[in-house]
C-alpha positions as CSV (number, residue, x, y, z in Angstrom):
1,X,-149.8,-17.6,293.1
2,X,-153.4,-18.8,293.8
3,X,-151.8,-21.6,296.6
4,X,-150.1,-18.3,297.9
5,X,-153.7,-16.8,297.7
6,X,-155.5,-19.2,299.1
7,X,-152.7,-19.9,302.2
8,X,-153.1,-16.0,302.9
9,X,-157.0,-15.9,303.2
10,X,-156.1,-19.2,305.1
11,X,-154.3,-17.1,307.7
12,X,-156.7,-13.9,307.5
13,X,-159.6,-16.8,308.7
14,X,-158.1,-17.8,312.0
15,X,-156.7,-15.0,313.1
16,X,-153.1,-15.0,312.1
17,X,-152.7,-11.9,310.0
18,X,-154.9,-8.6,309.9
19,X,-156.7,-7.5,307.4
20,X,-154.6,-4.9,306.3
21,X,-151.9,-7.1,305.7
22,X,-154.0,-9.7,303.6
23,X,-155.7,-6.8,301.5
24,X,-151.8,-6.0,300.2
25,X,-150.8,-9.4,299.8
26,X,-153.9,-10.5,297.9
27,X,-153.8,-7.7,295.6
28,X,-149.9,-8.1,294.9
29,X,-150.6,-11.6,293.8
30,X,-153.5,-10.8,292.2
31,X,-151.5,-8.3,290.0
32,X,-148.6,-10.4,289.5
33,X,-151.6,-13.2,288.4
34,X,-152.9,-10.9,285.7
35,X,-149.4,-10.3,284.4
36,X,-148.4,-14.0,284.3
37,X,-151.7,-14.4,282.3
38,X,-151.0,-11.8,279.7
39,X,-147.4,-13.1,278.9
40,X,-149.1,-16.8,278.3
41,X,-152.1,-15.0,275.9
42,X,-148.8,-12.7,274.2
43,X,-146.5,-16.1,274.1
44,X,-149.9,-18.0,272.5
45,X,-150.0,-15.2,270.0
46,X,-146.3,-14.8,268.8
47,X,-146.4,-18.8,268.5
48,X,-149.5,-18.6,266.2
49,X,-147.9,-15.7,264.3
50,X,-144.9,-17.7,263.9
51,X,-146.3,-20.8,263.0
52,X,-148.0,-18.4,260.0
53,X,-144.8,-16.6,258.9
54,X,-143.1,-20.0,258.7
55,X,-146.0,-21.2,256.3
56,X,-145.7,-17.9,254.4
57,X,-141.7,-18.6,254.1
58,X,-142.6,-22.2,252.9
59,X,-144.7,-20.9,250.1
60,X,-142.6,-18.4,249.5
61,X,-139.5,-20.7,249.1
62,X,-142.2,-23.2,246.7
63,X,-142.8,-20.0,244.2
64,X,-139.4,-18.4,244.1
65,X,-138.3,-19.5,240.4
66,X,-141.7,-18.7,239.3
67,X,-141.7,-15.0,241.0
68,X,-138.4,-14.6,239.8
69,X,-138.9,-16.0,236.2
70,X,-142.1,-13.3,236.1
71,X,-140.3,-10.5,237.7
72,X,-138.9,-6.8,236.4
73,X,-135.1,-6.8,237.0
74,X,-135.3,-4.7,239.9
75,X,-137.7,-6.8,241.9
76,X,-135.7,-9.9,240.7
77,X,-132.6,-8.1,242.5
78,X,-134.8,-7.4,245.8
79,X,-136.1,-11.3,245.6
80,X,-132.5,-12.4,245.8
81,X,-131.3,-9.9,248.3
82,X,-134.5,-11.2,250.0
83,X,-132.9,-15.1,249.8
84,X,-129.4,-14.5,249.8
85,X,-127.0,-13.0,252.4
86,X,-124.0,-13.5,250.0
87,X,-122.9,-14.6,246.7
88,X,-119.6,-15.2,245.1
89,X,-118.1,-16.2,241.4
90,X,-114.9,-18.3,241.6
91,X,-113.4,-20.4,239.1
92,X,-116.3,-20.3,237.1
93,X,-118.6,-21.4,239.5
94,X,-121.0,-19.1,241.3
95,X,-121.7,-20.5,245.6
96,X,-124.6,-18.9,247.3
97,X,-124.8,-18.4,251.0
98,X,-128.8,-18.2,251.8
99,X,-130.4,-16.1,254.2
100,X,-132.1,-17.8,257.2
101,X,-134.6,-19.8,257.0
102,X,-133.7,-20.0,253.4
103,X,-130.5,-22.4,254.4
104,X,-132.4,-24.6,256.4
105,X,-134.8,-25.3,253.6
106,X,-132.2,-25.3,251.2
107,X,-130.1,-28.0,253.4
108,X,-133.3,-30.0,253.7
109,X,-134.2,-30.7,250.8
110,X,-130.4,-31.5,249.3
111,X,-130.6,-35.1,250.2
112,X,-133.8,-35.2,248.4
113,X,-132.4,-33.4,245.5
114,X,-129.6,-35.9,244.9
115,X,-131.6,-39.1,245.6
116,X,-133.8,-37.8,242.5
117,X,-131.3,-37.4,240.2
118,X,-131.2,-41.2,239.1
119,X,-128.0,-41.9,239.3
120,X,-128.3,-44.8,240.8
121,X,-127.5,-43.5,244.1
122,X,-128.7,-44.9,247.3
123,X,-132.5,-43.2,248.0
124,X,-132.2,-40.0,250.2
125,X,-131.2,-39.9,253.8
126,X,-132.9,-37.3,256.3
127,X,-130.7,-37.0,259.1
128,X,-133.1,-34.7,261.1
129,X,-135.6,-38.0,260.2
130,X,-136.0,-40.6,262.8
131,X,-134.4,-43.5,261.0
132,X,-136.4,-46.6,260.4
133,X,-139.0,-47.3,263.5
134,X,-142.4,-45.7,263.3
135,X,-142.4,-43.2,266.2
136,X,-146.2,-44.9,266.4
137,X,-145.9,-48.3,266.0
138,X,-149.2,-49.2,267.7
139,X,-151.1,-46.6,265.2
140,X,-149.1,-48.2,262.3
141,X,-150.1,-51.9,263.5
142,X,-153.9,-51.1,264.2
143,X,-154.0,-49.7,260.2
144,X,-152.6,-52.9,259.1
145,X,-154.7,-54.8,260.6
146,X,-158.0,-53.0,259.7
C-alpha cells in the first residue's frame, strides 16, 4: 500500500495524473493501511490472550486432582464435564475421552508416566520432541567450554 501511495504521488508530481484522482486513490489506500494496522493489532492481542489462556489451562490441569478432591459433588461433576467429553464403563474398565486441549496434555504425559513407573522399561520417548541432536548445538558447545 505504501509503495502504491509513493508511486501515485510521483505520478501526481510528474503531472501524469490529476489532483482529484490522486486524492481519491490516496484516501482509499490510507484507509486500507489503517484497516491492515487494526487487523495486525487485533491478531497480536488475540495471540497474547491465546497464550494467557494456554497458561491457565495448564495450571488448571496441574491442579485438577486437588480441585476435584476438595470440592462438593456438584462442583466435581462440573469439573468433570469441563475436562471429559465422554466416559464409558465396560468389562470393569473405565474409558475416558478428554476434551481439547486436555486430550493433548494426557497424550503427551503418557510416555513420562510409563517411564516413571520404574518397571525397567525403556526411558520415555516423546514423539513430538526432536530426537538426539540439540536444536542449538553452538550454544551447548559454548556453555560446555566456559
